[in-house]
C-alpha positions as CSV (number, residue, x, y, z in Angstrom):
1,A,12.9,27.6,6.9
2,A,10.5,29.4,9.2
3,W,7.5,27.6,7.8
4,I,9.0,24.1,8.2
5,E,10.0,24.9,11.9
6,E,6.3,25.8,12.6
7,H,5.0,22.7,10.8
8,L,7.7,20.2,11.8
9,P,5.7,18.6,14.6
10,Q,2.9,17.9,12.2
11,A,5.4,16.3,9.7
12,I,7.0,14.2,12.5
13,E,3.6,12.9,13.5
14,L,2.9,11.9,9.9
15,Y,6.3,10.3,9.6
16,R,5.8,8.2,12.7
17,H,2.4,7.1,11.4
18,F,3.9,5.9,8.1
19,H,6.8,4.3,10.0
20,S,4.6,2.3,12.3
21,H,2.1,1.2,9.7
22,P,4.3,-0.3,6.9
23,E,2.9,-2.4,4.0
24,L,4.7,-4.7,1.6
25,S,5.1,-4.1,-2.2
26,F,1.8,-4.1,-4.1
27,H,-0.1,-4.3,-0.8
28,E,0.1,-0.6,0.1
29,E,-3.7,-0.2,0.5
30,Q,-3.8,1.8,3.8
31,T,-0.6,3.7,3.0
32,A,-2.0,4.8,-0.3
33,A,-5.3,5.8,1.3
34,R,-3.6,8.0,3.9
35,F,-1.3,9.5,1.2
36,A,-4.4,10.3,-1.0
37,A,-6.2,11.8,2.0
38,E,-3.3,14.1,2.7
39,L,-3.2,15.3,-0.9
40,R,-6.9,16.0,-0.9
41,D,-6.6,18.0,2.3
42,I,-3.9,20.0,0.7
43,G,-6.2,20.8,-2.2
44,C,-5.1,18.5,-5.0
45,E,-7.2,16.7,-7.5
46,V,-6.5,13.1,-6.6
47,T,-6.7,9.8,-8.6
48,T,-6.1,6.5,-6.9
49,G,-5.6,2.9,-8.1
50,V,-3.1,3.7,-10.8
51,G,-0.9,0.7,-11.4
52,G,-2.2,-1.0,-8.3
53,H,-2.2,1.3,-5.3
54,G,-0.5,4.2,-7.1
55,V,-1.8,7.7,-6.2
56,V,-1.6,10.8,-8.4
57,G,-2.3,14.3,-7.1
58,I,-2.6,17.3,-9.4
59,L,-2.1,20.9,-8.2
60,E,-2.6,23.5,-10.9
61,N,-1.5,27.1,-10.6
62,G,-1.7,28.9,-14.0
63,E,0.5,28.8,-17.0
64,G,3.9,27.2,-16.7
65,P,5.9,23.9,-16.8
66,R,4.6,20.6,-15.4
67,L,6.8,19.2,-12.7
68,M,6.4,15.7,-11.2
69,L,7.5,14.9,-7.6
70,R,7.6,11.3,-6.6
71,A,7.6,9.3,-3.4
72,D,7.4,5.5,-2.9
73,L,4.9,3.8,-0.7
74,D,6.1,0.3,0.1
75,A,8.2,-1.2,2.9
76,L,10.4,-4.2,3.3
77,P,10.0,-7.8,4.7
78,V,12.3,-6.9,7.6
79,S,11.6,-7.2,11.3
80,E,12.5,-4.0,13.0
81,E,15.2,-4.0,15.8
82,T,15.6,-0.2,16.5
83,N,13.7,-0.2,19.8
84,L,12.1,3.2,18.8
85,V,8.9,3.9,20.7
86,Y,7.2,4.1,17.3
87,A,8.9,1.0,15.9
88,S,6.9,-1.2,13.5
89,K,5.4,-4.3,15.1
90,V,3.6,-5.2,11.9
91,R,3.8,-8.7,10.6
92,A,2.4,-9.9,7.2
93,K,2.6,-12.7,4.7
94,D,5.0,-12.2,1.8
95,D,4.3,-13.4,-1.7
96,S,5.4,-16.9,-0.8
97,G,2.9,-17.1,2.0
98,K,5.7,-16.9,4.7
99,E,5.0,-14.6,7.7
100,T,7.5,-11.8,8.1
101,G,8.1,-8.6,10.0
102,V,7.5,-5.4,7.9
103,M,9.6,-2.3,8.2
104,H,10.3,1.0,6.4
105,A,14.0,0.1,6.4
106,C,14.7,2.1,3.2
107,G,13.3,5.5,4.2
108,H,10.1,5.5,2.1
109,D,8.3,6.8,5.2
110,I,10.6,9.9,5.0
111,H,10.1,10.1,1.3
112,M,6.3,10.2,1.7
113,T,6.4,12.7,4.6
114,N,8.8,14.9,2.8
115,L,6.7,15.0,-0.4
116,L,3.4,15.7,1.4
117,T,4.9,18.4,3.6
118,S,6.5,20.0,0.6
119,A,3.1,19.8,-1.2
120,R,1.4,21.5,1.8
121,Y,3.9,24.4,1.7
122,L,3.6,24.8,-2.1
123,A,-0.2,24.8,-1.9
124,K,-0.1,27.5,0.8
125,H,2.4,29.7,-1.2
126,K,1.0,29.7,-4.8
127,Q,2.0,33.3,-5.2
128,R,5.6,32.0,-5.4
129,W,5.3,29.6,-8.4
130,R,3.4,29.0,-11.6
131,G,2.6,25.8,-13.5
132,T,1.3,22.4,-12.5
133,L,2.6,20.0,-9.9
134,M,2.1,16.3,-10.2
135,F,2.5,14.4,-6.9
136,I,3.1,10.7,-7.3
137,G,2.7,8.0,-4.6
138,Q,4.3,5.0,-6.3
139,P,3.8,1.4,-5.2
140,A,6.3,-1.4,-5.2
141,E,9.6,0.3,-5.6
142,E,11.3,-2.4,-3.7
143,K,10.2,-5.0,-6.2
144,G,11.3,-2.7,-9.1
145,G,7.9,-2.9,-10.7
146,G,5.8,-0.1,-9.4
147,A,6.9,2.6,-11.8
148,Q,6.3,0.4,-14.8
149,A,2.9,-0.7,-13.4
150,M,1.8,3.0,-13.2
151,L,3.2,3.7,-16.7
152,N,1.5,0.5,-18.1
153,D,-1.7,1.8,-16.5
154,G,-1.5,4.9,-18.6
155,L,0.1,7.3,-16.2
156,F,1.3,9.7,-18.9
157,K,-1.9,9.1,-21.0
158,K,-4.4,9.8,-18.3
159,F,-2.3,12.8,-17.2
160,P,-0.1,15.0,-19.5
161,K,3.5,14.0,-19.4
162,P,5.5,16.2,-17.1
163,D,8.3,18.4,-18.4
164,M,10.7,17.2,-15.6
165,A,10.6,15.1,-12.4
166,L,12.3,15.2,-9.0
167,A,12.7,12.7,-6.2
168,L,15.0,12.2,-3.3
169,H,16.3,9.2,-1.4
170,V,17.6,8.9,2.1
171,D,21.3,8.0,2.5
172,S,22.5,6.2,5.6
173,T,26.1,7.3,5.2
174,L,25.5,11.0,4.6
175,A,25.0,13.3,7.6
176,A,21.6,14.8,8.1
177,G,21.6,18.4,6.8
178,K,23.6,17.4,3.7
179,I,22.6,16.7,0.1
180,G,24.3,14.4,-2.3
181,Y,23.9,14.4,-6.1
182,R,25.3,12.8,-9.3
183,A,24.6,13.8,-12.9
184,G,24.4,11.1,-15.5
185,Y,24.4,7.4,-14.4
186,A,23.8,7.4,-10.7
187,L,22.3,3.9,-10.1
188,A,22.7,0.6,-11.9
189,N,20.7,-1.8,-14.0
190,V,19.5,-4.4,-11.6
191,D,18.4,-8.0,-12.6
192,S,17.5,-11.0,-10.4
193,V,18.5,-14.3,-11.9
194,D,17.3,-17.8,-10.8
195,I,19.2,-20.7,-12.1
196,T,17.9,-24.3,-11.6
197,V,20.8,-26.7,-12.1
198,K,19.5,-30.1,-13.0
199,G,21.1,-33.5,-12.3
200,R,20.1,-37.0,-11.6
201,G,19.5,-38.0,-8.0
202,G,21.1,-41.0,-6.2
203,H,22.8,-42.3,-3.1
204,G,25.7,-40.3,-1.7
205,A,27.8,-43.5,-1.4
206,Y,27.5,-44.2,-5.1
207,P,28.0,-40.9,-6.9
208,H,29.0,-42.6,-10.1
209,G,25.4,-43.6,-10.6
210,A,24.1,-40.0,-10.3
211,I,24.8,-36.6,-11.8
212,D,25.4,-34.3,-8.8
213,P,23.8,-30.9,-9.3
214,V,25.6,-29.4,-6.2
215,V,29.0,-30.1,-7.9
216,I,27.7,-28.6,-11.1
217,A,26.5,-25.5,-9.2
218,A,29.8,-25.2,-7.5
219,H,31.6,-25.1,-10.8
220,L,29.1,-22.6,-12.1
221,I,29.6,-20.2,-9.2
222,L,33.3,-20.0,-10.0
223,D,32.7,-19.7,-13.7
224,L,30.3,-16.9,-13.3
225,Q,33.0,-14.8,-11.6
226,T,35.1,-14.9,-14.7
227,I,32.4,-13.1,-16.8
228,V,33.1,-9.6,-15.2
229,S,36.8,-10.2,-14.7
230,R,37.5,-11.6,-18.2
231,E,34.7,-10.6,-20.5
232,I,33.8,-7.1,-19.5
233,K,36.0,-4.1,-20.2
234,P,37.7,-3.0,-16.9
235,T,36.4,0.5,-17.2
236,E,32.7,-0.7,-17.4
237,P,31.4,-1.4,-13.9
238,A,29.6,-4.7,-13.4
239,V,28.7,-7.1,-10.6
240,I,27.5,-10.7,-10.5
241,T,26.8,-11.9,-7.0
242,V,25.4,-15.4,-6.1
243,G,23.4,-14.6,-3.1
244,S,21.8,-17.9,-2.4
245,I,22.3,-21.6,-3.2
246,H,20.0,-24.4,-2.1
247,G,20.3,-28.1,-3.0
248,G,19.8,-31.5,-1.5
249,T,17.8,-32.7,1.5
250,K,20.1,-35.1,3.5
251,H,23.8,-35.9,4.1
252,N,23.8,-39.0,2.0
253,V,21.3,-38.1,-0.7
254,I,22.3,-36.6,-4.1
255,G,19.3,-34.5,-5.2
256,D,17.9,-33.9,-8.6
257,T,18.3,-30.1,-8.6
258,C,20.2,-27.2,-7.1
259,H,18.8,-23.6,-7.1
260,L,21.0,-20.5,-7.4
261,Q,19.8,-16.9,-6.9
262,L,21.9,-14.1,-8.4
263,T,21.9,-10.3,-8.5
264,V,23.4,-8.8,-11.6
265,R,24.3,-5.1,-11.9
266,C,25.9,-2.7,-14.4
267,Y,25.2,0.7,-16.1
268,S,25.5,0.2,-19.8
269,P,22.6,-1.5,-21.8
270,T,25.3,-3.2,-23.9
271,V,27.0,-4.6,-20.9
272,R,23.6,-5.7,-19.4
273,K,22.9,-7.7,-22.6
274,H,26.4,-9.2,-22.5
275,L,25.9,-10.3,-18.9
276,H,22.6,-12.0,-19.6
277,E,24.0,-13.9,-22.6
278,A,27.1,-14.9,-20.7
279,I,25.2,-16.2,-17.7
280,E,23.1,-18.5,-19.9
281,R,26.2,-19.6,-21.8
282,K,28.2,-20.5,-18.7
283,A,25.2,-22.4,-17.1
284,K,24.6,-24.5,-20.3
285,A,28.4,-25.1,-20.7
286,V,28.9,-26.4,-17.2
287,A,25.8,-28.7,-17.5
288,M,27.1,-30.0,-20.8
289,S,30.5,-30.8,-19.4
290,H,28.8,-33.0,-16.7
291,K,26.4,-34.6,-19.2
292,A,23.6,-33.1,-17.3
293,P,20.2,-31.8,-18.5
294,E,20.1,-28.2,-19.7
295,P,19.6,-25.8,-16.7
296,K,16.7,-23.4,-16.4
297,V,17.8,-19.7,-16.3
298,E,15.2,-17.1,-15.5
299,F,15.7,-13.3,-15.3
300,S,13.2,-11.2,-13.3
301,D,12.7,-8.0,-11.3
302,G,14.6,-6.0,-13.9
303,T,15.2,-2.3,-13.2
304,P,17.0,-0.1,-15.7
305,A,19.9,2.1,-14.7
306,M,19.0,5.6,-13.5
307,F,20.3,8.4,-15.5
308,N,20.0,11.9,-14.0
309,D,19.5,14.5,-16.7
310,E,22.6,16.7,-16.7
311,K,20.8,19.9,-17.6
312,L,18.2,19.4,-14.9
313,V,21.0,18.7,-12.4
314,E,22.8,21.9,-13.5
315,R,19.6,23.9,-12.8
316,V,18.9,22.4,-9.4
317,V,22.2,22.0,-7.7
318,P,22.9,25.8,-7.5
319,T,19.6,26.1,-5.7
320,F,20.7,23.6,-3.1
321,E,24.0,25.4,-2.6
322,R,22.2,28.7,-2.2
323,V,19.7,27.5,0.4
324,L,21.8,25.0,2.3
325,G,25.4,26.3,1.7
326,E,28.0,24.9,-0.6
327,K,29.6,22.7,2.0
328,A,26.3,20.9,2.6
329,V,26.0,19.9,-1.1
330,V,28.4,17.1,-2.2
331,Q,28.9,15.2,-5.4
332,T,28.6,11.5,-4.8
333,D,30.0,8.4,-6.6
334,P,27.8,6.3,-8.8
335,S,26.2,3.4,-6.9
336,M,25.4,-0.2,-7.8
337,G,22.1,0.2,-6.1
338,G,18.9,0.3,-8.2
339,E,15.8,2.5,-8.3
340,D,12.8,2.3,-10.7
341,F,12.5,6.1,-10.7
342,S,14.7,5.4,-13.8
343,E,11.5,4.2,-15.7
344,Y,10.1,7.7,-15.9
345,G,13.4,8.9,-17.5
346,L,13.1,6.1,-20.1
347,A,9.5,7.2,-20.7
348,G,10.9,10.6,-21.9
349,V,10.9,12.7,-18.8
350,P,14.1,14.5,-17.7
351,I,14.6,13.2,-14.1
352,F,16.8,14.0,-11.1
353,M,17.0,12.0,-7.9
354,Y,19.2,13.3,-5.2
355,W,20.4,11.9,-1.9
356,L,19.2,13.2,1.5
357,G,21.5,12.7,4.5
358,S,19.6,11.0,7.2
359,V,21.9,10.2,10.2
360,D,23.0,12.8,12.7
361,E,26.7,13.8,12.4
362,Q,27.3,12.9,16.0
363,R,25.8,9.5,15.6
364,L,27.9,8.8,12.5
365,S,31.0,9.9,14.5
366,G,30.0,7.5,17.3
367,Y,29.9,4.6,14.9
368,K,33.3,5.6,13.5
369,R,34.9,5.8,17.0
370,V,33.9,2.3,17.9
371,G,35.0,1.0,14.4
372,Q,31.5,0.2,13.2
373,A,29.7,1.1,10.0
374,A,26.4,2.9,10.4
375,P,23.4,0.6,9.8
376,S,22.8,0.5,6.1
377,L,19.5,0.9,4.3
378,H,17.5,-2.4,4.5
379,S,19.1,-3.1,7.9
380,P,16.6,-3.9,10.8
381,L,18.7,-1.3,12.8
382,Y,18.5,1.6,10.4
383,Y,16.5,4.7,11.3
384,P,16.8,8.3,10.2
385,D,17.1,11.3,12.5
386,S,13.8,12.5,11.3
387,E,13.7,16.1,12.3
388,A,17.0,17.1,10.7
389,T,16.3,14.9,7.7
390,L,12.9,16.3,7.0
391,R,14.0,19.9,7.6
392,T,16.7,19.6,4.9
393,G,14.4,17.5,2.6
394,V,11.5,20.0,2.6
395,I,13.7,23.1,2.2
396,S,15.7,21.5,-0.7
397,M,12.6,20.2,-2.5
398,C,10.5,23.3,-2.1
399,S,13.4,25.6,-3.1
400,A,14.0,23.5,-6.2
401,V,10.3,23.7,-7.2
402,L,10.2,27.5,-6.7
403,D,13.2,27.9,-9.0
404,L,12.0,25.4,-11.6
405,L,8.5,27.0,-11.7
406,P,9.3,30.7,-11.5
407,V,6.7,33.5,-11.5
408,K,7.5,35.5,-14.6
409,A,7.6,39.2,-14.3
410,K,4.9,41.1,-16.2
């Protein structure tokens, strides 16, 4: 605690740099360079370009377990509206070529600063731990592909597989100074689905001579809602949301196609498979009922559910309670959000991601008094109270490392 108070100004400066220089997924070139430079300055052996702009820093300190700490590098295509003096003014082209604002609206700037500040403490206090620390700067978490890209690039072949891995994620509903945790399934399987409904174009005045894809899409949207309500066991959480529908060009024109975009979420692999099959079945059935061509159904951006290793959670939570106080450590509900930190767990590493409160208690109370919800993650209005957030993040992460990599008595 005394060390972080002394070094907090340096951490805030680093945080504000990351916040005001965001980069989109798979384009984190300058962010990765700064992340790597910080690790080198700390004394790590650094490898860059892993799975794109991924960074790996190794800090060895004698015999002991290997522990991986991970932060994510990328930002979102969101135009910032916080009015902070260090607010992002960056604009860039997204993958479709459209210009967009860019913002760290999901707290990855806090994640990077927290990991690097923790690494600096641990490098300066090697007498307090033994083993090997593996610091990961991961690209493209927001696209759900960065972890897999690093693994596909031989992350655990180029470097020995860690014995365990920790990460944290800011929470916009949890007060700064608090920690949230969940053992077992904590985050959901996430799939993006694109459905192109096909019809036959024609004049809006003569619909009998056409096959209207907008009408087919409307039927499909309703039919999709019956998958969870009538095909999935009520005790198995699942969500199918149609987030976008685009069809047609003019009032009196029946187009040839209509495009739907869905997000699909659940925990169980069995349920995930069922949802995929049912979506395709419903789409084909509706098309058949209208004598329309078979639709095109594409699944993408898949992220598996995140399962926090129960034994690792049991080891770490008492540490949080000891250093922060029991009232500051709360068990949270499972979320339908997604995180590709899950990929490291599926690769055979026991993982634990916990939630870091990021909004001052008084600010949360102010929102509540006026009947407003606090700005959520991904909102152009979200920002963390950085000092209190980083203070708790660094203390919790460093304390967990010290207890997981103990110095054995001779």
